[in-house]
N, C-alpha and C positions, 0 to 999 in steps of 0.2 A: 630545426623544427622535429618534435617528437613523430615516430611513426603514427600513421592515422588508423585508428581501430576500426575494422571491418565489422559494423554491429548486424549486417544482414547474414553474415555466415552463422551456418545451422541453425537459421531461422525456421527452414520448412521442417525440418527433423522435429526441433522443438514446438512447433505449432500442432504436427501429426501428435505428438507423445501428450499435449494438452489435450485434443480431441480424443484421443483413446481413454485417458485416464479420465477426463470428465464424464465421458460415456458410461465407463465401467461405474464410476461412483453413482451417477443417477438410476443405473440398472439397480446397485446395491440398495440405493435409499428405497425404492419403491416395490422390488421383488425380492430382498433377502433380509433387510434390518426389519426386527419385528416391532410391533406397535407397542408404545410405551403404555403402560398399565394405568397410569392416571390422566395423561393427556391425550392418549390415542395417535390418531393419524397426524394431527396438527403438529405433534412434537416432531416430526421429520423435517422441518423447516430450520431445525436445531443442524443439522447437516450442511445447510447453506449459510445461515446465519454465524454461528460461531467461526467457521474458517474465515470466513470474509473479515470478522472483526480481527481474527489473529493475524492475518495477513497483511490488513492495514496498518496495524500498530507495529509490526516487523517491516513495514515498508518506511514509516514514518522513521523507525531509528535507522534504518539504511540510510534514509536522505540526510540524516546528520553524519554518518559515517561517510558519505561522498562529499559531505561539506567540510569535514575535516582535512581530506585530500584536497580540496580546493585551497583552504586557508594554507596549507603547507607549501604546495607547489606553485599555487597561482594560475593553474591551467586550466582554461576555459571548460575542458571536456568534463573536469571533476563536477563542475559547476552545473553543467547540463545534466549530467547524471543524477546530482541531486534534486534539480529542479523536476526532473520526468519521474523519479521515484516517489516525492512528495505529490504530485499531480496524481499518478496513478493511485496512491493510498487513497487520496480523498474521494477517490471515484468508489473505491471499495469500501471505505467507510461510510457513504452514502448508502450503498447496498447492504450493509450491517445494519444501518440504523433504521432503514425501511423494514428490513425483515425482522428486525427485533420488535419493532412497532407492530406488526402483524402477530407475531408471536405472542406479545404481550396482551393484545386484544382478546385472541382467542382463549389464552390461557386465565388471565385476570380480568377480563371485562373492560379494560383500559388501555389506550393506545400507548400510555406513556405513565410511569411511576416516578414520581419525583423522590421518593424516600429510599430507592434503590441504589446502593452505591454503585453496582457495577455499570447501570445504564447512565448515570449521571456523569461518572467519571468517563466513561467512552465519548460522551457528548462533549464534556470539557476539552478533552485530547482533540476530537474533530474541529471544534470552534477555535482552538488555537493554531493549528495548521493551517486552517479556514483564512488566517488573517497573514499567511505568507505570501501569497500572490497579490494583495492589495500594497502590503508593505514592500514588496519587491519591485512592482513596477511604478511606485509612487517616487522611485528615484529615477532621475534621468541618467545620471553618468552610470555608463557600462561598467566601470571597475568598482567604483562605491558600492554600485547595486548587486554585484556577485559578492563582494565582502561581506557585506550586511545582510543579505539573503543566507549567506553561510553561517554568519554567527548565530542568526536566528534558528536556522535549522538543525545548530547544535544542541543549543539551549531547548530547545522544544523537544528534541530527541532524547535527552537526557530525561525531560518530565516523564515520558512514557514509563519506563520501567519504576522510576520511585510513585507514580500514580498507580501502578499496578500493585505494588507492594503494600500500599498506604490500604488500597481496596481490601487484598487478603487477610489485612489485620484488623480491618472493620467488623465491628460488631452488628447483631441483628440482619442478617442477610434475609431476602425475600426472594432473590433471584435463583430460577430453576438451577439447582447444583448439580448439572448431569455429568460435568466433567471436572476431574482433579488435575493437578500437574502431573501425575501419574495416569489419568485415566483410569483410574480404579475404580469410579463408580459406574463404569461401563460393561455391560456383558460384552462376552467375546464379539457376537456379530455384529452390535452395535459400535465396538470399538475399531474394529476392522472397517466397515463402513464409513466411520469418521475419518480415519486415518487417511483413507484413500479418497475422501472428499476433500481434505486439507491439501493433499498432495495436488489433485488437481487444481484449485483454486490457486495453489503457490504457482504451478505451471504458469496457469492463464495468467497471473501477475507478470511473471518473467518474459512470457511471451509478447504481451502487450508493451512492456517496457522496452523491448528490443525492438518492437515495430515503430514505437515513437521515437527511439534513439538513432533508429536507420533513417527515419524521415527527417528529424531535425538536422542530423550530422550531415545529411545529403543536400539539404536547402542551405547550410552554411558552408559548404564545400562550392557550391555552384554560385552562391553570390561572392565568395571571394576570388573566384575563377573570372566571374564576370567583369569584377574591379580591375582585375589584372589586364583584360583582354581591354578593356577601355583606357588602360593606361593611368590608372589612379594610384597616388603615391601613398594613400591612407590605408592602406588594407592591412586589417590588424590581423596577426598571425594566429591561425588556428588553434594554437596551444595556449593563448593567453584569456585571461577572463573577459566575459562579456555577456550580456543577456541573451539566453537562449531564444531561436527561434520558434 
């Protein structure tokens, strides 16, 4: 059996770095970043909405990468990593959709605009991955469950960059284009604030991912230990595929 990873290692330091970075980010948002000339104070939700969306999309792709590891090795731990990454990304995506709707209402007077490619494409990605858990838990057999979920995660993750490229190539944008790939549309103070906010949200994702991985991995070990103590012979090795707890 391969060595058991210790997901709790470095968790305290990572949590502290997350709190400090987010605190600095919020301080910059409210006291350093200038007001937008057109949208005023409401534009500051950009520093939360966009990082949440970026980290959610990257998390979906990360879930697909972990799923590749599961299909290649058959080890349960990769399946668990993929599951937790997608689970966390869905939560961040909900936050991005909520903050985006608030921003849209304040800027456009509507909670949602269906002819806006950026909004609709992100919603499509979210709904696609929202079917991951129902699909996964509709399969009883742990081995098939892990394999099918990994295949789905890989295909869905491949759709994320393709969808992004398609939106960038689309015409007739009406979404506020305050950020380009190089950040060239942002003045210096706004760019700095955005980058620190993005780093804070990314650290938050990593921290929550490690917390959930630590909890699930600990429960998995305790369950296996309990079965051994009770003398059961059907204990599944921790390194093989099964449904994450």
